[in-house]
C-alpha positions in Angstrom: -37.7 -70.3 101.8 -40.4 -70.9 99.2 -38.8 -68.3 96.9 -39.9 -70.0 93.7 -43.6 -69.4 94.0 -46.3 -67.1 95.4 -45.3 -64.3 97.6 -41.9 -65.8 98.0 -41.1 -64.7 94.5 -42.1 -61.1 95.1 -40.3 -61.0 98.5 -37.1 -62.2 96.8 -37.6 -59.7 94.0 -38.0 -56.8 96.5 -34.9 -57.8 98.4 -32.9 -58.2 95.2 -34.2 -54.9 93.9 -32.9 -53.3 97.1 -29.5 -54.7 96.3 -29.4 -57.7 98.6 -27.7 -60.9 97.9 -30.6 -63.4 97.7 -30.7 -67.2 98.0 -33.9 -68.8 96.9 -34.2 -71.9 99.1 -36.5 -74.3 97.2 -37.6 -77.9 96.8 -37.5 -77.8 93.0 -34.3 -76.2 91.9 -35.2 -76.2 88.2 -38.2 -74.0 89.0 -36.0 -71.9 91.3 -33.4 -71.3 88.6 -36.2 -70.0 86.3 -37.4 -67.6 89.0 -33.8 -66.5 89.8 -33.2 -65.7 86.2 -36.4 -63.7 86.0 -35.5 -61.8 89.2 -31.9 -61.1 88.0 -33.3 -59.7 84.7 -36.0 -57.6 86.3 -33.8 -56.1 89.1 -30.4 -56.0 87.4 -29.0 -57.8 90.5 -26.9 -60.7 89.4 -26.5 -61.9 93.0 -29.6 -64.2 93.1 -28.8 -67.8 93.6 -30.7 -71.1 94.3 -30.3 -73.7 97.0 -32.0 -77.0 97.5 -34.2 -77.2 100.6 -37.1 -79.5 101.6 -38.4 -78.3 105.0 -40.2 -81.6 105.6 -36.9 -83.4 105.5 -34.7 -82.5 108.4 -31.6 -83.9 106.7 -32.2 -81.5 103.8 -32.5 -78.7 106.3 -29.3 -79.7 108.1 -27.5 -79.9 104.7 -28.7 -76.5 103.7 -27.8 -74.7 107.0 -24.6 -76.6 107.3 -23.5 -75.4 103.9 -24.2 -71.8 104.6 -21.1 -69.6 104.6 -20.7 -66.1 106.0 -23.1 -63.9 107.9 -26.9 -63.9 107.2 -28.8 -60.6 107.7 -32.3 -61.8 106.9 -34.0 -65.2 107.0 -37.5 -65.2 105.6 -39.4 -68.4 106.6 -42.0 -68.2 103.9 -42.5 -71.7 102.4 -45.5 -73.6 103.5 -48.4 -75.9 102.8 -52.0 -75.2 103.6 -55.1 -77.2 104.5 -53.9 -80.7 103.3 -57.2 -82.5 103.0 -56.2 -85.8 104.5 -53.9 -86.5 107.4 -50.5 -86.8 105.9 -47.3 -87.5 107.8 -43.7 -86.7 107.1 -41.1 -89.4 106.8 -40.5 -88.9 110.5 -44.2 -89.4 111.4 -45.1 -85.7 112.0 -48.3 -84.1 110.6 -47.1 -82.6 107.3 -48.3 -79.0 107.8 -46.6 -78.8 111.2 -43.5 -80.5 109.9 -43.2 -78.1 106.9 -44.6 -74.9 108.2 -43.0 -75.0 111.7 -40.5 -77.8 112.4 -38.6 -77.3 109.2 -38.3 -73.5 109.7 -37.5 -74.0 113.4 -34.6 -76.4 112.5 -33.5 -74.1 109.7 -33.4 -71.1 112.1 -31.5 -73.1 114.7 -29.1 -74.3 112.0 -28.4 -70.8 110.8 -28.4 -69.1 114.2 -24.7 -68.6 114.4 -24.7 -67.1 110.9 -27.5 -64.7 111.9 -25.6 -63.7 115.1 -22.4 -63.2 112.9 -24.3 -60.5 111.0 -24.6 -58.4 114.2 -28.1 -57.2 113.5 -30.2 -59.9 111.9 -33.9 -60.5 111.4 -35.9 -63.7 111.1 -39.3 -63.1 109.5 -41.8 -66.0 109.7 -44.8 -65.8 107.4 -47.8 -66.8 109.5 -51.5 -66.3 109.0 -54.6 -65.2 110.7 -55.3 -69.0 110.4 -53.4 -69.2 113.7 -56.7 -68.3 115.3 -58.1 -71.7 114.3 -56.0 -73.7 116.7 -53.5 -73.4 119.5 -50.5 -75.7 119.5 -51.8 -78.9 121.0 -48.6 -80.2 122.5 -50.2 -83.5 123.6 -51.2 -84.4 120.1 -49.1 -82.5 117.5 -49.7 -85.2 114.8 -53.4 -86.0 115.4 -52.9 -89.4 116.9 -55.8 -89.0 119.3 -58.0 -86.3 117.9 -59.9 -85.8 114.7 -57.8 -84.3 111.9 -59.1 -81.1 110.3 -57.2 -79.5 107.5 -57.5 -75.9 108.7 -57.1 -76.9 112.4 -53.7 -78.5 111.5 -52.8 -75.4 109.4 -53.8 -73.1 112.3 -51.7 -75.1 114.7 -48.6 -74.7 112.5 -49.2 -71.0 112.1 -49.6 -70.5 115.9 -46.3 -72.3 116.3 -44.7 -69.7 113.9 -45.9 -66.9 116.1 -44.8 -68.6 119.3 -41.4 -69.2 117.7 -41.0 -65.5 116.8 -41.7 -64.4 120.3 -39.3 -66.9 121.9 -36.5 -66.6 119.4 -36.4 -62.8 120.0 -36.5 -63.4 123.8 -33.6 -65.8 123.6 -31.5 -64.3 120.8 -31.9 -60.5 121.1 -28.7 -60.3 123.0 -26.9 -61.7 120.0 -28.5 -59.1 117.7 -31.2 -61.4 116.3 -34.8 -60.1 116.1 -37.7 -62.4 115.0 -41.1 -61.4 113.8 -44.2 -63.2 112.5 -46.5 -61.6 110.0 -49.8 -62.1 108.4 -49.5 -61.0 104.8 -53.2 -60.7 104.2 -55.2 -62.7 101.7 -52.9 -63.7 98.9 -54.3 -65.3 95.7 -51.3 -67.6 94.9 
């Protein structure tokens, strides 16, 4: 996810350079097509495609995962938003950073779970952040209905959720050949 900007581009380029078939899951497919063309040209790998995905829209997530055909070896949950200055809610009323950074990726991983298991030895990589140290997941108030909203607190909560998801997905799905990790890529000037 998020393969049309920032570290998503370079992750996709590295995978394509290693010979992988790569799908850039992006909100703006026009931008995704430009990036895909650049990756194809720089790697010589013509198997780089683009799919429409808006993680804050669970119908978009369901359409993307429902349209996936064949086994999936690697899912990189990379897309995200960071430190939105004012409390912003998704169409479903969820705080936007949590909706995008965690709930969308959670729904995508669940939707693609059978395809990951079909691969036999698959990996989910969720890009988290040391920002997870700023907040636990506050299950009683995920969308800041009762507590003061802080941009980095909300970001931290979403990134803690990425880490917790990686631990639990591995615990539940390891028997199906699925391993999940969360990573902190370091400071990235994107």
